[in-house]
NUMI-137967 format. One record per residue (C-alpha): residue number from 1; z, y, x. Coordinates in pm, whole numbers, plus 50000, padded with zeros to 5 digits. Layout:
% residues N
<rec NUM <Z Y X>>
...
//
This chain:
% residues 454
<rec 1 <58810 80800 14311>>
<rec 2 <58964 80999 14594>>
<rec 3 <59172 80843 14863>>
<rec 4 <59467 81075 14791>>
<rec 5 <59465 80960 14427>>
<rec 6 <59509 80593 14540>>
<rec 7 <59716 80583 14866>>
<rec 8 <59820 80945 14896>>
<rec 9 <60144 81126 14813>>
<rec 10 <60072 81275 14475>>
<rec 11 <60268 81444 14197>>
<rec 12 <60082 81227 13947>>
<rec 13 <60118 80850 13898>>
<rec 14 <59937 80663 14180>>
<rec 15 <59617 80511 14052>>
<rec 16 <59722 80171 14205>>
<rec 17 <60052 80166 14028>>
<rec 18 <60186 79809 13991>>
<rec 19 <60401 79696 13707>>
<rec 20 <60699 79499 13848>>
<rec 21 <60850 79224 13635>>
<rec 22 <61218 79279 13618>>
<rec 23 <61188 79656 13680>>
<rec 24 <60929 79810 13436>>
<rec 25 <61013 79550 13172>>
<rec 26 <61385 79597 13206>>
<rec 27 <61343 79976 13190>>
<rec 28 <61131 79970 12872>>
<rec 29 <61359 79720 12703>>
<rec 30 <61666 79928 12774>>
<rec 31 <61503 80234 12617>>
<rec 32 <61561 80085 12277>>
<rec 33 <61913 79957 12341>>
<rec 34 <62093 80282 12247>>
<rec 35 <62252 80306 12592>>
<rec 36 <62217 80555 12872>>
<rec 37 <61998 80426 13164>>
<rec 38 <62070 80469 13538>>
<rec 39 <61759 80419 13758>>
<rec 40 <61868 80371 14121>>
<rec 41 <61722 80267 14451>>
<rec 42 <61630 80397 14795>>
<rec 43 <61424 80705 14834>>
<rec 44 <61049 80686 14776>>
<rec 45 <61057 80341 14610>>
<rec 46 <60903 80442 14281>>
<rec 47 <61189 80561 14063>>
<rec 48 <60998 80869 13936>>
<rec 49 <60672 80675 13897>>
<rec 50 <60859 80415 13680>>
<rec 51 <60948 80690 13440>>
<rec 52 <60604 80848 13443>>
<rec 53 <60438 80509 13376>>
<rec 54 <60676 80393 13101>>
<rec 55 <60705 80718 12907>>
<rec 56 <60459 80971 12766>>
<rec 57 <60511 81329 12891>>
<rec 58 <60618 81439 12542>>
<rec 59 <60883 81167 12520>>
<rec 60 <61131 81342 12754>>
<rec 61 <61245 81655 12925>>
<rec 62 <61339 81659 13297>>
<rec 63 <61634 81835 13460>>
<rec 64 <61618 81829 13842>>
<rec 65 <61970 81845 13967>>
<rec 66 <62082 82079 14248>>
<rec 67 <62356 82062 14508>>
<rec 68 <62458 82413 14404>>
<rec 69 <62569 82301 14051>>
<rec 70 <62934 82298 14128>>
<rec 71 <63044 82262 13770>>
<rec 72 <62965 82066 13459>>
<rec 73 <62879 82394 13284>>
<rec 74 <62583 82445 13520>>
<rec 75 <62448 82098 13436>>
<rec 76 <62491 82165 13063>>
<rec 77 <62318 82505 13100>>
<rec 78 <62018 82348 13275>>
<rec 79 <61996 82089 12992>>
<rec 80 <61990 82371 12733>>
<rec 81 <61715 82541 12922>>
<rec 82 <61512 82226 12953>>
<rec 83 <61518 82161 12576>>
<rec 84 <61398 82516 12506>>
<rec 85 <61693 82745 12485>>
<rec 86 <61704 83087 12651>>
<rec 87 <62056 83111 12794>>
<rec 88 <62234 83442 12866>>
<rec 89 <62593 83514 12976>>
<rec 90 <62822 83642 12711>>
<rec 91 <63115 83878 12740>>
<rec 92 <63336 83641 12548>>
<rec 93 <63566 83405 12744>>
<rec 94 <63631 83039 12721>>
<rec 95 <63982 82891 12702>>
<rec 96 <63969 82847 13084>>
<rec 97 <63883 83218 13134>>
<rec 98 <63519 83166 13221>>
<rec 99 <63236 83339 13045>>
<rec 100 <63077 83186 12746>>
<rec 101 <62699 83190 12704>>
<rec 102 <62454 83279 12430>>
<rec 103 <62187 83024 12372>>
<rec 104 <61890 83112 12156>>
<rec 105 <61555 82961 12084>>
<rec 106 <61256 83195 12107>>
<rec 107 <60891 83194 12201>>
<rec 108 <60564 83357 12129>>
<rec 109 <60435 83254 11789>>
<rec 110 <60710 82983 11754>>
<rec 111 <60958 82773 11933>>
<rec 112 <60909 82458 12148>>
<rec 113 <60734 82189 11954>>
<rec 114 <61043 81971 11930>>
<rec 115 <61258 82240 11770>>
<rec 116 <61275 82326 11398>>
<rec 117 <61330 82701 11417>>
<rec 118 <61046 82950 11470>>
<rec 119 <61245 83195 11681>>
<rec 120 <61601 83325 11727>>
<rec 121 <61714 83467 11402>>
<rec 122 <61376 83421 11231>>
<rec 123 <61260 83188 10959>>
<rec 124 <61043 82899 11060>>
<rec 125 <60863 82621 10875>>
<rec 126 <60941 82258 10932>>
<rec 127 <60603 82084 10886>>
<rec 128 <60772 81742 10832>>
<rec 129 <61003 81835 10552>>
<rec 130 <60815 82137 10417>>
<rec 131 <61145 82333 10435>>
<rec 132 <61211 82671 10584>>
<rec 133 <61495 82677 10833>>
<rec 134 <61672 82942 11044>>
<rec 135 <61829 82914 11385>>
<rec 136 <62064 83199 11498>>
<rec 137 <62181 83252 11853>>
<rec 138 <62468 83030 11950>>
<rec 139 <62770 83145 12147>>
<rec 140 <62918 82853 12321>>
<rec 141 <63129 82727 12612>>
<rec 142 <62878 82567 12857>>
<rec 143 <63156 82343 12995>>
<rec 144 <63234 82193 12654>>
<rec 145 <63024 81884 12581>>
<rec 146 <63098 81939 12207>>
<rec 147 <62927 82282 12214>>
<rec 148 <62623 82132 12394>>
<rec 149 <62599 81855 12136>>
<rec 150 <62609 82112 11855>>
<rec 151 <62334 82313 12023>>
<rec 152 <62109 82006 12060>>
<rec 153 <62176 81898 11698>>
<rec 154 <62087 82241 11570>>
<rec 155 <61734 82206 11687>>
<rec 156 <61716 81836 11600>>
<rec 157 <61647 81738 11955>>
<rec 158 <61548 81370 11979>>
<rec 159 <61382 81319 12325>>
<rec 160 <61508 81140 12633>>
<rec 161 <61684 81366 12882>>
<rec 162 <61603 81273 13244>>
<rec 163 <61848 81389 13524>>
<rec 164 <61646 81353 13842>>
<rec 165 <61818 81365 14182>>
<rec 166 <62156 81309 14034>>
<rec 167 <62286 81218 14379>>
<rec 168 <62239 81585 14490>>
<rec 169 <62519 81701 14258>>
<rec 170 <62861 81750 14416>>
<rec 171 <63075 81448 14366>>
<rec 172 <63317 81633 14136>>
<rec 173 <63028 81740 13915>>
<rec 174 <62895 81380 13900>>
<rec 175 <63239 81269 13793>>
<rec 176 <63269 81530 13525>>
<rec 177 <62929 81455 13382>>
<rec 178 <63015 81080 13378>>
<rec 179 <63301 81173 13153>>
<rec 180 <63074 81398 12935>>
<rec 181 <62819 81111 12909>>
<rec 182 <63059 80906 12696>>
<rec 183 <63084 81201 12455>>
<rec 184 <62706 81225 12444>>
<rec 185 <62696 80854 12362>>
<rec 186 <62961 80869 12092>>
<rec 187 <62858 81201 11933>>
<rec 188 <62475 81164 11918>>
<rec 189 <62175 80942 11939>>
<rec 190 <62062 81097 12259>>
<rec 191 <61968 80885 12561>>
<rec 192 <62010 81008 12920>>
<rec 193 <61807 80869 13201>>
<rec 194 <61997 80928 13523>>
<rec 195 <61801 80879 13846>>
<rec 196 <61970 80863 14183>>
<rec 197 <61936 80745 14536>>
<rec 198 <62194 80476 14576>>
<rec 199 <62213 80092 14571>>
<rec 200 <62520 80069 14356>>
<rec 201 <62462 79951 13998>>
<rec 202 <62805 80060 13886>>
<rec 203 <62813 80408 14045>>
<rec 204 <62879 80592 13714>>
<rec 205 <63132 80337 13600>>
<rec 206 <63329 80411 13908>>
<rec 207 <63357 80767 13789>>
<rec 208 <63432 80674 13434>>
<rec 209 <63521 80319 13333>>
<rec 210 <63475 80405 12965>>
<rec 211 <63097 80398 13020>>
<rec 212 <63117 80017 13030>>
<rec 213 <62871 79879 12774>>
<rec 214 <62737 80239 12726>>
<rec 215 <62528 80247 13042>>
<rec 216 <62274 80001 13184>>
<rec 217 <62134 80003 13535>>
<rec 218 <61780 79945 13650>>
<rec 219 <61726 79868 14020>>
<rec 220 <61392 80016 14124>>
<rec 221 <61450 79943 14492>>
<rec 222 <61305 79592 14544>>
<rec 223 <60939 79526 14624>>
<rec 224 <60845 79165 14696>>
<rec 225 <60562 79081 14936>>
<rec 226 <60353 78981 14635>>
<rec 227 <60399 79314 14465>>
<rec 228 <60315 79505 14785>>
<rec 229 <60007 79285 14821>>
<rec 230 <59906 79379 14462>>
<rec 231 <59951 79748 14537>>
<rec 232 <59716 79721 14832>>
<rec 233 <59479 79502 14632>>
<rec 234 <59453 79751 14346>>
<rec 235 <59381 80024 14601>>
<rec 236 <59105 79811 14753>>
<rec 237 <58939 79770 14414>>
<rec 238 <58956 80139 14336>>
<rec 239 <58803 80242 14670>>
<rec 240 <58567 79940 14698>>
<rec 241 <58712 79842 15034>>
<rec 242 <58882 79544 15183>>
<rec 243 <59163 79558 15442>>
<rec 244 <59141 79321 15734>>
<rec 245 <59352 79015 15636>>
<rec 246 <59552 79019 15962>>
<rec 247 <59629 79389 15929>>
<rec 248 <59735 79353 15561>>
<rec 249 <59966 79060 15634>>
<rec 250 <60134 79235 15930>>
<rec 251 <60175 79556 15726>>
<rec 252 <60349 79379 15440>>
<rec 253 <60580 79181 15667>>
<rec 254 <60670 79493 15886>>
<rec 255 <60724 79765 15630>>
<rec 256 <61073 79650 15521>>
<rec 257 <60970 79642 15152>>
<rec 258 <60895 80014 15159>>
<rec 259 <60609 80083 14923>>
<rec 260 <60577 80433 15050>>
<rec 261 <60534 80326 15409>>
<rec 262 <60272 80066 15302>>
<rec 263 <60096 80335 15104>>
<rec 264 <60087 80582 15393>>
<rec 265 <59977 80333 15644>>
<rec 266 <59690 80232 15423>>
<rec 267 <59601 80601 15381>>
<rec 268 <59607 80655 15754>>
<rec 269 <59376 80355 15823>>
<rec 270 <59130 80475 15556>>
<rec 271 <59134 80829 15683>>
<rec 272 <59071 80712 16043>>
<rec 273 <58770 80506 15922>>
<rec 274 <58634 80799 15716>>
<rec 275 <58708 80634 15371>>
<rec 276 <58793 80951 15165>>
<rec 277 <58670 80830 14829>>
<rec 278 <58526 80516 14662>>
<rec 279 <58262 80355 14872>>
<rec 280 <57924 80268 14731>>
<rec 281 <57913 79948 14937>>
<rec 282 <58196 79715 15005>>
<rec 283 <58365 79816 15332>>
<rec 284 <58607 79629 15546>>
<rec 285 <58871 79854 15712>>
<rec 286 <59162 79796 15953>>
<rec 287 <58987 79542 16175>>
<rec 288 <59159 79542 16512>>
<rec 289 <59422 79791 16397>>
<rec 290 <59780 79714 16508>>
<rec 291 <59987 79723 16190>>
<rec 292 <60312 79781 16372>>
<rec 293 <60174 80071 16559>>
<rec 294 <60053 80225 16235>>
<rec 295 <60393 80174 16073>>
<rec 296 <60547 80336 16375>>
<rec 297 <60307 80635 16339>>
<rec 298 <60399 80667 15969>>
<rec 299 <60782 80682 16030>>
<rec 300 <60743 80894 16345>>
<rec 301 <60630 81176 16120>>
<rec 302 <60994 81198 16011>>
<rec 303 <61138 81161 16361>>
<rec 304 <61253 81517 16379>>
<rec 305 <61429 81480 16036>>
<rec 306 <61605 81157 16137>>
<rec 307 <61719 81311 16468>>
<rec 308 <61847 81614 16275>>
<rec 309 <62029 81380 16036>>
<rec 310 <62218 81214 16320>>
<rec 311 <62326 81543 16465>>
<rec 312 <62427 81704 16136>>
<rec 313 <62602 81394 16008>>
<rec 314 <62807 81362 16332>>
<rec 315 <62925 81722 16288>>
<rec 316 <63105 81636 15962>>
<rec 317 <63233 81893 15718>>
<rec 318 <63430 82067 15990>>
<rec 319 <63585 82007 16329>>
<rec 320 <63862 81746 16313>>
<rec 321 <64071 81547 16551>>
<rec 322 <63929 81206 16458>>
<rec 323 <63560 81307 16408>>
<rec 324 <63529 81035 16152>>
<rec 325 <63160 81103 16060>>
<rec 326 <63055 81089 16423>>
<rec 327 <63228 80750 16453>>
<rec 328 <63071 80615 16139>>
<rec 329 <62740 80639 16319>>
<rec 330 <62865 80390 16582>>
<rec 331 <62827 80076 16359>>
<rec 332 <62501 80221 16217>>
<rec 333 <62338 80279 16554>>
<rec 334 <62468 79947 16675>>
<rec 335 <62327 79734 16391>>
<rec 336 <61988 79571 16373>>
<rec 337 <61743 79691 16107>>
<rec 338 <61801 79372 15923>>
<rec 339 <62182 79423 15915>>
<rec 340 <62122 79780 15795>>
<rec 341 <61894 79668 15519>>
<rec 342 <62162 79430 15387>>
<rec 343 <62435 79695 15429>>
<rec 344 <62717 79703 15674>>
<rec 345 <63042 79567 15531>>
<rec 346 <63350 79786 15536>>
<rec 347 <63534 79527 15744>>
<rec 348 <63258 79546 16004>>
<rec 349 <63266 79921 16007>>
<rec 350 <63642 79923 16050>>
<rec 351 <63634 79669 16328>>
<rec 352 <63365 79834 16537>>
<rec 353 <63525 80180 16506>>
<rec 354 <63871 80053 16591>>
<rec 355 <63740 79858 16893>>
<rec 356 <63595 80172 17046>>
<rec 357 <63756 80487 16902>>
<rec 358 <63907 80694 17179>>
<rec 359 <64238 80735 16986>>
<rec 360 <64292 80371 16931>>
<rec 361 <64339 80192 16595>>
<rec 362 <64293 80416 16292>>
<rec 363 <64461 80385 15962>>
<rec 364 <64208 80239 15704>>
<rec 365 <64250 80549 15498>>
<rec 366 <64068 80760 15756>>
<rec 367 <63765 80535 15746>>
<rec 368 <63766 80485 15374>>
<rec 369 <63782 80857 15304>>
<rec 370 <63478 80926 15536>>
<rec 371 <63279 80632 15386>>
<rec 372 <63331 80766 15031>>
<rec 373 <63210 81108 15132>>
<rec 374 <62888 81008 15320>>
<rec 375 <62658 81121 15040>>
<rec 376 <62851 81443 14976>>
<rec 377 <62827 81538 15347>>
<rec 378 <62456 81486 15356>>
<rec 379 <62408 81701 15041>>
<rec 380 <62617 81975 15192>>
<rec 381 <62429 81951 15520>>
<rec 382 <62100 81967 15320>>
<rec 383 <61980 81631 15450>>
<rec 384 <61709 81542 15204>>
<rec 385 <61647 81271 15116>>
<rec 386 <61986 81126 15206>>
<rec 387 <61986 80844 15457>>
<rec 388 <62324 80678 15414>>
<rec 389 <62531 80593 15107>>
<rec 390 <62848 80391 15060>>
<rec 391 <62866 80141 14774>>
<rec 392 <63235 80121 14677>>
<rec 393 <63172 79814 14449>>
<rec 394 <63047 79592 14729>>
<rec 395 <63217 79795 15009>>
<rec 396 <62896 79824 15205>>
<rec 397 <62744 80119 15391>>
<rec 398 <62381 80121 15288>>
<rec 399 <62073 80284 15441>>
<rec 400 <61885 80426 15149>>
<rec 401 <61585 80554 15347>>
<rec 402 <61377 80255 15450>>
<rec 403 <61168 80466 15692>>
<rec 404 <61493 80527 15879>>
<rec 405 <61536 80146 15923>>
<rec 406 <61194 80120 16077>>
<rec 407 <61230 80433 16288>>
<rec 408 <61562 80309 16422>>
<rec 409 <61413 79977 16530>>
<rec 410 <61172 80165 16758>>
<rec 411 <61435 80390 16923>>
<rec 412 <61641 80346 17240>>
<rec 413 <61977 80282 17082>>
<rec 414 <62169 80362 17400>>
<rec 415 <62007 80699 17417>>
<rec 416 <62085 80772 17056>>
<rec 417 <62450 80680 17097>>
<rec 418 <62478 80899 17403>>
<rec 419 <62315 81199 17227>>
<rec 420 <62556 81145 16938>>
<rec 421 <62854 81161 17173>>
<rec 422 <62940 80796 17119>>
<rec 423 <63012 80509 17357>>
<rec 424 <62756 80231 17404>>
<rec 425 <62945 79923 17268>>
<rec 426 <62892 79704 17573>>
<rec 427 <63031 79981 17799>>
<rec 428 <63303 80077 17557>>
<rec 429 <63451 79728 17559>>
<rec 430 <63513 79762 17933>>
<rec 431 <63683 80098 17878>>
<rec 432 <63929 79976 17601>>
<rec 433 <64297 80012 17657>>
<rec 434 <64488 79691 17736>>
<rec 435 <64527 79467 17437>>
<rec 436 <64846 79553 17244>>
<rec 437 <65065 79307 17052>>
<rec 438 <65071 79336 16675>>
<rec 439 <65427 79489 16694>>
<rec 440 <65294 79779 16913>>
<rec 441 <64961 79862 16756>>
<rec 442 <64929 80234 16728>>
<rec 443 <64809 80296 16368>>
<rec 444 <64731 80662 16322>>
<rec 445 <64832 80850 16006>>
<rec 446 <64637 80769 15693>>
<rec 447 <64457 81111 15669>>
<rec 448 <64539 81401 15890>>
<rec 449 <64552 81743 15710>>
<rec 450 <64229 81860 15864>>
<rec 451 <64053 81546 15738>>
<rec 452 <64129 81611 15374>>
<rec 453 <63802 81798 15320>>
<rec 454 <63598 81550 15511>>
//
């Protein structure tokens, strides 16, 4: 067994995959509940591995979402392609004036194994029923969920449809698909598995309340110390090694429940001690290694990305008077890693910004508008994976990249604040304007015109 197959970053399922009670079991049980499933959690916490472990490859098709899919029609078109259709633009127009598409099933010697027809316009043989069936090209409106349902029914498509990286879709597209998802539930037996980087169980319900009781969430974010210990233990067995007990304990306590950080730290230790594959004789590794230093080295590989995130996020969508996204970084860069892990409450965000903002007390609408658009801004700025996300249900600003939590704990906060063009809170308090009475508080307008697109 190779080191990369165990502790490495691989496209395949890690050899030391651990089944988590309450995650894997919940996911499998929900597959049979005739409801759509939303798998959510921080980045690199095992969401994709959960799907790969629980389902066979021929049980599903995968659609990887793009930030360039600015309409529901583009999502639907990608689904049609994933299930085996060849999609071409038609000259015919939809009711909205956009072009329809022609969807046809074709392939050398036959169609995809899950379809009934042999090829577009040709007769094929259904081995199950013994009947000959024909599928002709379909002209449809890609933005109409009813047309997509008809296309999927025409090839008797039965598999799960996985939408990976759903959080990359523009927010309007996410909202439109959440509406379409109800139609998919009502008009078919299809099950969608939506995978996204956020910590809000009710994200899709916020977009469409009619999905209540039609969607279930699976939180893939949490890794207990026992589960991380099992991940490392399985790796030890596969490589015939044993990590030094002190190193292992310090790694588990210091990785902020990040399975990816734990995996990479183990990989780096093994590589440093020339463990590249299963050892013939039992070998102890990690003796005398500083686990915190190893964790720091792991996250420092992303240092340039995190620095770029801070600069790009502070810029916002465009230049505005209030620079709300720059100021949203103030409570983030002022919080401890533990506070960030729990999520910063809206009330705390508002208090910190209003205490230090150069223009005085802001109307809550300015802050709320910016918080709701944190994910959209990062997608637009091509920050991948995203680092911050706002949970409207719990009103918390979450850090959804656990590596960032660790990295931030090793940085000079005052220097980061200065580089971001923000005041250092202790100094800012001395620079505040004199305290005003409640009757004279200067509350700025809810959202200035230039903030509307923020």
